[in-house]
C-alpha angles and dihedrals in degrees: 000000000000117000121225117248129211119192109204101182092114091045091059093048096046095047127197121007117259092206131091087215112027116218116241115273093011108152097234137105124252093198135009108179119194096359139088123222117227134181091279097041132268113008120231119259112252117197114215130193120239105254094198116096106255089215089073090069094207112185107220124214125206129291087023144117091066118193120195121186111208136184092260106358132049114208128204119191117194124185113204120204089193099067098011097240137129112224120202116200136180110225123203118236091252090051092234101106127057127187121191109221102168141017112198109197107205091208089058103035104020126240115305132201126246113315115259122201133204099201116203097164106244090025125050132182122198133188138173100177097266101054139019122216124197140166122242098218091197097056099022090231123137114225130201117206137167100205142019132181090228102038126057115219105246140169100230135034140160141179116255110186094315094322124105115229119188143166147196100052110211101174129072100271141193106019093233123069136289094053124203124249139178092303094063136096121206135187133196138224113284110264094008136073094234118124099178107118115242138174090273088077091219098112126058151126135230137183117249105268089229094048094237131138109268113242105174145354120205134175116237110184106290099358140054118235115214119202118198137167090260105035152340 
């Protein structure tokens, strides 16, 4: 008796299904646990060493630790339940050197969400909804701030071709009414982290067309995908 065959090459290239109910014979995956799907299919598992000194005995809390691989910098965010702080490190590519760039005391700043990074290579901008962290490229010093006249504090951000695009505004911004809130997207000037609208028409902000709270913004090739509680 002949056995049935199922070739899943296209499934591994297309990745997870975008549908709530997947049509029959659609070449997509329903689940892909523990792996990431790349352009050529499933990516190889790469085992990495923990760069944090085990003598510190940091007790992690889900969904941390968070590891973000950037173009120039690798970020590790650890939330400690011992001293109620979020620690933000830069990790060398060989995972042998760690540099602490920010300590976010929850008692002082409040508890933020997962860290989001707009990666511009030499320059990087991070936010978790309670603080914003950026690199002064002139001095090489990382700064942690809670407010800026040119940058709204937001929960999510990404780099879109040299322009920062963010969402879920949690600080009073802009100065004039109506002010943005968690249902808004915002985008900066090209080549500069400045969100104040000008006559150049590069910067701006807009409410989610579905009226939902913005969860994430992500670049996908030549567009930015916005995920909100009521629509994509």
